[in-house]
N, C-alpha and C positions, 0 to 999 in steps of 0.2 A: 547638588546634583544626585541622583539616585540611578544605579545602574543595576539592570537584571540581565542575567545570562541564561542561555538554554544550551544544553550539551548532551547529546547521545553519546555515553562513553563506552557503549558496547562491552560491558564488564568492568564494574568498579574494583573488583578484586584484581583484575590485570592493570587497570588504568590508575589506580589511586595515586601513585607518585606523580603521574602527569597532571592529575587534578589539583593536587597540592601545589605543585610548580606553577601551574596556571594561575591559581588563587593568589599566590605570593606576588606574581607580576601583574595580576588583574584583580585587585581586592574589591569586587563588586559587592553590592549589598545583598544580592540574592542570586544564587546559582541553582538552576532547576537541572536535574539529571534525569536521564531516561536509560532503560536497559541496564539496570544495576546487575541484574543476574545473581543476586544473593538474597537470602532471607533477612528479616529485620535483626535477628540475633547475631548475624555475621557483619552487620554494618559497622564501619570503622569510626565509631562516635569519638574515641579518644583522639585520634588523629585530626579529625575534623575540628573538634574542640580547641586543640593545640594551634590550629591555624586561625583561631578566632571566630568560628562559626558554630552555630547549633543547627542540627539536622532534624527535619520531619521526614519520616521514611515510611514507605509502603512497598515492601520487598516481595520477591518471589524467587524460588529456587529455579535455577536454569535459565528461565527466560523473564523478560519484562522487568518490573520493578521501577519505582520512581521515588525521588527524594528532592526536597528543596532545602538547600543550605542557605542560612541567614546570618549575616554578619552580626555580632553581639552589639555593636554600636555603629551609628552612621558615621561615615567619613566626614561629611561636611558639617555635621553637628555632633561631635564625639561625646558630648554629654547626653545625647539622646539614645536610649536603648531602643532597638528595633523589636518591639514586642510582637509576638505572633498569637493569634487567636482564631478560633472558629475553623479548626482543621477538619476536612472532610476528605474520606478516601474512597475512590471510585464514584461512579454516577449514581445518584439517588434514584431509586425506582428502575434501575436497569440491572438485573441480575447477571453478574459476570464473575467468573473464576480467576480472571486475569487481573494482575496489579497494574492498572494503566493510568489512573489519574490520582493526583493529590492536589488539594486546593487549600488555601489559608488566606487570612487577611493579615496584612502587615501594616503595622503603624509606623509611618515615615514622616520626615519633615515636609513631605508634600501632601500629607494626609493619609487616610486609610486607603490602601490598595489591595484589592482582591486579586490574588495570583493564582492562576490555575495552570497546573503543569501536566501535560498529557503525552503518553506514548501511544499515538494512534494505531489502530489496527493496520497491519501490513496488507492483508487481503489475498496474497499469494497469486491468484489469477482471477480474471472477470467472471469466470463460469464456475468458480468453486464455492463450497459451502463457506469458506473463510471470507470470501467477498460478501456474501450475504450478511455474515455477521459484521464486517466492517460497516456496511451501509445501515444496519440497525444501530450499531453503536454510534455513528455520526448523527443519526436522527435523534438518539437519546442525548447526545452532547449538546446539540443545538437547543433542544427543549430545556435542558438544564441551565445552559448560559443565558437563555432568554429570561428565566426566573431570577438568576444571579444578578443580571444587569439592572434589575428594577431595585434590588436591595444594595448593590455595589456599583455606583456610577463609574468609579475609577477601578477598572477591571483590565487585567492583562492575561491573555491566554498565549502560553508558549508550549513549544515542545517539538517533538519529531511527529510530523503530521502524516508522512507517507503518502503525501499527495503533492504533485506539481500544480501550482494554481493556474498557470497558462503555459503556453509554448516558450516563453522566455526563460522558463525554470528548468528547462532540460536541454541537454547537449544535442539531442537528436529528435526533434519535435516530429518530423515526418516518419522516421523509422520506428518510433516508440508509440505512435499514436494509437490510443484505445488499448494499450497494454497496461498492466497494473501500474498505479501511481499517475497514469495519463488518461484515464477514462472519462468520459463525458459525465458519468454518475458521480465519480469522485470530485470532479471539478465543480459540479453543480452543488454538491454538499458544502465545498469550500466556500462557494459564493454565498450559500445559505448563512454561513457564519458571518461573513461581511455584511450581509443583509440585516443583521441584528444590530448594526452600529459599530462594527469592529473594523479596524483599518490594518492593513499590512505595513508595519513600521518601516521595514526595509525599502519598500516602494515609495515612501514619502521622499526618499532621497536619491535612489537609483531606479531609473526607468528601463534600462537596457538588459539585454541577454547576457549570458555567460557568467552569471554570479551564482556559484553553487555552495552548498554546504555538505554535500555527501559525494563521495567517489568511490566506486567499486576497488576492492583490492587488486583486482585482475587487470591485465592488459595495460599496465601503466596509465590507468585512468586518471589519476591525480596529476601526474606530470603532463599529461595531454589535456588536461582540463575537460575531461568528458564526465561530468557530474550531473547532479540534480539538486535543485533547491527545494528541500522538503522539511527543513527546520525553520519554523516561523515564529514570529511575535506579533501578536494581534492586539491592539490597543483600542480602548473604548472611545466614544466621542469626547468624554471628559478628559482622557489622558492625551489624546492626539495633540492638542496645542502645546503639551509639555514635553513632547519628544524632540530632542535636540540631535540625536544621531542614532543610527542603527547600522551595525557593521558585522561582517563576517570575518572571524579571525582564523586564518588558514594555518597559523603558526604551528598548533598542535598536530596538524595532519602530516607535518614533516618529521614527527618524532618517530624513534624506533618503536615498532609495535604500536602504532597509533590507533585510535578509533577510526572507523570509516567516515564518521561525522566530525564536524568541528564547530566550535562555539559560535553563537549568534549573540551579540550584546546590543541592548537598547539602553539609551541615556535619557533621562528625564530631568527636567529642571523646573 
């Protein structure tokens, strides 16, 4: 079995002990992090290595930043080193000052898997310049993934998408309709990713509403389960038959000083 997790930690500097605790309890083969909020030189490589992982990092001061932590050896085949190659940072042919994407090819017992980890643009508001940037970024991502899928049939796109795919993924679909994360434009872009031959791994198992991966810190949102599902794992046609589970782990959201997001884990066999 191969497990890949995604988690927006909302500052690794603050949440490092929680990440290490989670990895000890959940020794996934790869953990994709977003919103590191630190530069590459500040990344805690020693602590990550002590936990049995190597990190590929694309950091940024104050905001953004992404990383992929890879176990040194596969759990189901401990003699097999999980080699990493072809690391790419940000989207080719899209000029961007923000550290939002890191991709790599991971050699696994299931063959080579192209793993793309993204911290998608928030967009702020539908009538803002940041929303225009979001839509341009999403267009560039789709173009890049279309090319990637030709070279890498086994591809997994994970991250904080900052989009609700449909009304099931928001606690208030009527009240939040056409607000940020809920606009027709964003959802059309999400569907564009699916049209490439990608599949929402979580929805292979759970059809219903009220499954969320993010909750506001305010108004007791987590306790009242007023959240959004904006953290996704999309798998290619070639990987889809190998998906045995995809779960949202709410446990870290109960921590003291938690991230507002919680991990999503996909299992492949």
